[in-house]
N, C-alpha and C positions, 0 to 999 in steps of 0.2 A: 663750724659747729664743734664743740668740744667732745672728745672721746670718752671722758669719764662722765659719771652721773653727776648732775648739778647739785650743788649744796642748796638746801631749800629752808627758807624761813617762813613760817606762818604767824601772821599778826592777828591775835584774837583767839582766846582759849575758851570760847563757848563751844556749844556742841558741834557746829559746823567746822570751826577751826581746828578743833581737836580731832575730828574725822578726817579732815584733809591732811593733818599731820600724819595720822596713822596710815593713809593711803600711800604716801611717799615713803614712810619708814618701812612698810611691809615689802617695798620693792627695793630695799636696800639703799635708800637715799639717806644722806647724812641730814637729819632734820632738826631744826630749833624751833620752839613754840614760845611767843611772846604774849604776855598780858600784864597791864599794870596792876590788876587786882589780884591780891594774894589768895582770896578765897576762890576765884575763878581758876587759878593755877593748881590749887590743890584738887578741885573738882575734876580738872582736866586730867591730872595724874591718875586719879581713881578711875575715871572713865576709860583711859587708854589701857589700863590693866584689865578692866572688865571686857572690853571689845577684843583685845588681844587673846585673852583666855577663851572667849566664846568662839573665836575664829580659829584657834589652835596656832596662833602666831605670837608666841611670847616675846620673840625678838623685837616685834614691831612696837612694843611699848617702850623702847629704849630711845627716848626722845628727850633732849635738853629742853627744860621748860624755865623760863626766866622772866623777870620783871624788868631787865635791863635791855633796852632797844638796841643800843649798839652792840652788846654782846651777841644778840641774836641775828643781826643783819650784816655785820661787818664782812663775813666771809660768804655771804649768800650769793649764788648766781640767779637764783629765782626766789622771788618773794610773793606770797599770796596774801592778800590783806582780806581778813574775814572779820572785821570789827563790826559792831552793831550797825544796822541800818539807820543810822542818824547822821545827817551831813555835818553838823558840828564837831561830833566825835571823829569822823573820817578826816576832816579838814585839819583837826588838830594833829592827828596821826600823820598825815602826809606832810604837814609842815615840819615836824620832827624828823620824818624819814628822810627828806630830802637832804639833810645834813649828815646823816648816819650811814646811808647805804653807798655802795660803790657806784661810780658813774656808769658802769657798763651792766648794772644790775637789770634784769627783766622784772616787772611787777605786775601782777595779775590781780585785779580787784574782784572779789566775789560778788559784788552787787549785781542785781538785774533791774533794779528799780530807780537808782540814783545815777544822773549822769556824771561821768568822770569829771567834767569841767566844773561841776557844783562843789567838789571837795578837793581837787588836786591842781588848782590854778597856778600855784607857784612851784610845782615839782619840777626840778631842774632838768630832767630828760623826758619830756612827755612823749618822744617817740618811742620810748620802751615801756610805755604803760598801756595795758590792754584790759579788756573785760575777760574773766576767766570764772564763769558761773558754774559751780558745782551743784549737784542735786543731792538732797539729803536721804539717807546717808551716802556719801560717796564711795564707801567700801562696799555697798551693794548695788548702787546705781552709777554705772560708769560715765554717763554723759557729762561733757563739760562744754558749755557754749563759750566760744571764743569769738570776741568782736572787737573792732578797732575803736579807740578813742578819736577824738578830732585830730590828733597829730600823730597817731601810731604809725610807725614805719612797718613795712611788709616783713622785714627781717624779724622783728620782735614777735609778729604773729606766727611765723613759720617756726621760730625757735620755741615758743610755748607749746604749739601743737605737737612738735617732736618730743619735747620733754613730757608732756601729759601722756602721749603714747607710751614712752619709755616707763612710765609709772603704772601702766596697765589700764589707763582710762580711754575714753572714747570721745575725743574732741570733735565737735563740729564748727565750721567756720561761717560766720556771718559776714556779709559784705559791708554792712553798716549796723550800728546799734540803734535799737528803738526801745522804748520803755517797756520793761519786762522781758526784753530779748524775745525768744521764740516760745520757749516752754510755759513760762508764766502767762504770756498772752493767750495761749491756747487753753491753759488750765482755767483761767479766770473768765474767758468767754463761756466756757462750759458752766461755771459756777453762776454767771450772771443768769443764764437761762434756767438753770436748776432752782435758784431762788425764786425766780418769777414764777415757775411752775407751782412751787409751794405756797407762795403768796396768793396765787389765783385759784387756789383750792383744787388743783388738778390732782394732786397726791401729796403724800407726807414725805419727810425727809428720808425715812428708811427705805421706801420705794425707790427714790432717786438713787440711793446707794446701791440697791440690789440690781436696778437695770444696768448701772455702770459696771459693777463688778461681775455680774453674771452674764452680761450681754457683751456689748461692743468692746468693754474694757479688756476682757480676756482676749479677744481677737486682735486687739491692738498691739499686744506684745509680739506678735508676728507679722502683722499687716498694717502699715502706716495708712493714714487717711488718703493720701495721694495715691498710693498703691491700690487701695480699695476702690477708689474712683475710677482709675484706669481698668481695674479688673471687671467692674460691672458696666463700664462704658460711660463716657462723658455726657452721651445723649440722655441716659437715664439720670444721671446726676443733675443736668441742667432742668429736666422735667420736674424733679423733686424740688429742686431750688425754686422754680416758678411758682410752685404751689405753696411751699413751706415758708420761704424767707419773708414774706409779708407778715407772717404771724409771729415771728420771733421777737423777743423782748428788746426794745430800744432804750431802755432807761438811761438817761444820761447821768453818769456819776453812779455812786452807790445806791442800791435799791432801798427804798423806804422801809422794807421789812427787815433788812439787815441792820439798818441804823436803829430800828426800834428795838431789835434784840440787844444790841450793844447798850443803848440807853437803859434798858431794863436790868442790866447786869447778867444777862444770859450769854456768857462769853464762851461757853463750851464745856469740856469734860471738867475741868478743874472747878468750874462753878456749878456743876451738877446739871446744867441745862444749856443748850445752844440751839441749833436746828433740831436736835434730838434731846430727849431726856436721859440723864446718865447717872446711875448709882455707881458707887466706888467699884463694885465687882464688874459691872458692865464696862467700865472705862479700862479696868486692868485687863479684861479679856481682850479688847482691841489692842492695847499696847503689847500684850503678850503675843498676839497673832502677828503683829507688825515685826516684832523681835525675831520670831521664828522665821518669818520670810526673809528679813535681812540677813540672818545667819545662813540659811539655805542657799539663797542667792550668792552671797559672798564666797561660799565654799564651792561653788559651781566651777570656778577656774580650777580647783584642784580635782574635783570629781564631777566633770560636766555631764557624763552620761545619765546619771539618775535623775538630775534636774531636767535634762532634755526629754527623757521619757515621761516624766510627770507633765511637762508642758504640753505634750503631744496628745494627752488624753482628752 
């Protein structure tokens, strides 16, 4: 294991890639950010300055942003790929990356939905290729899901975990990869049942959101589902499952209610309607609330006690 901080290259200057670059830069890593699109690079530069200012980390915006892949990756010890979730785009990127990166580089792909073998078939050193799935925004949510690809060696896994910890993140290690990894599987299992409840006329979307935010969602910040089950007892958990499980939604594939929404163009806040109806002011209020939470949570590492006391209320 090297004693110095690894040089980091992030591929993809969208919101996620830019935020990942920021995370490494704020922990004093040398970071370079790549995107072939000039407008994406310009937006990334603006976004880095905005986040750094909001979090009082002006030095963290000092990241080299380039459209030259060779310039970005040639000195990298760790590469994080955060290109769009499109197999063809990722495959083209990895085809080019194979001839540009050093043979000993470790590459983490931020995908949770696409299998590594679908876009990195020709990568020259598959043993050093891992899943490294960050959560948005990574400067506020420290979790990174690390999982092996079909040929990943243990040293690469251990190295990525150590480097992520060195950047202030909280990596968790999966023994094998599954579609969605852990977090997205759990999140979308919840969404499937929520959509079914709305479609069946049990409640509206606002009620679903209130139940999650004001109920078990607040508790989950300090007590995970397995801890909660052990706390109340597995005998009680089993009794609840015997009664509840037969009634849960079992729709195969996307729920027809969601498909209908998309077909009607009711795509969410930007469209003015999704599961809920959105005015511009209502949508802005949600985004502002999320921004305040992101900023407060990110600053907890500097001033943890105020945040701790607020969470304990």
